[in-house]
N, C-alpha and C positions, 0 to 999 in steps of 0.2 A: 407864687402869687402873693401880692401884698394885700393888706387889709381892705383897701378901697376896691380892689378887683373882686375880692370875695363878696363884699357887700353888693357890688354890681351883679354878680352871678345870682345871688339870692333874690334880688329885686327882679331880675329877668325871669327866674323860675316862677315867682309869684305872678308876674305879668302873663306868662304863658298859660298858667292855670286859669287865670281870669279870662283870657281870650278863649280858652277851651270851653269854659262855662257859657260865655256869651254866644259862641258858635253853636253850641248845642241848643241854647234857648231859641235862637233865630231859626235853626233848622227844624226844631220842634213845632214852630208856628206854621210851617209849610211841610206837613208830614208826608205828602205825596212825593215831594222832591227832596227828601231829607239829606241824602248823600251829596248831591250837587250843591245844595245851599250850604251845608256844613263845610264842605271843602272850599267853596268860594269865600265864605266869611272867615274861616280859620286861616287859610293861606294868605288871605288879604291882610290879616293882622300879624301873622307870625313872621313873614318874611321881613317886613320893615323893622320889627322888634329885634330879630336876630342880627340884622345889619347894624342897627343902632347899638346893640349890645357889644358887637365886635369893635366898633369904633370907640365906644366909651372905655372898654377894657384896655385897648391900646393907649388911649389918652391918659388914663390914670396909672399906667405902669411906672414903676420907679426907674430912675436912670442907673442905679447901681445894681450889679448882679447879686442875686441872692446866694446865701451860703449853702453849700452842698451838705446834705445830711448823710452821715455814714453809718 
């Protein structure tokens, strides 16, 4: 992994944590239906984030192969 890919992974990790907090907040507003609301909100944000992350990681990869560590 090159440096830009590592930065992308860190940003995606932070985004997933923010999405988790937002999902818990919205699910807590409707405590009677906590689980369905949480899953709907979290999955609705998580899936596009992971797809976008995969595309960005592919786009920022370097064209040269990385050296093998022995």
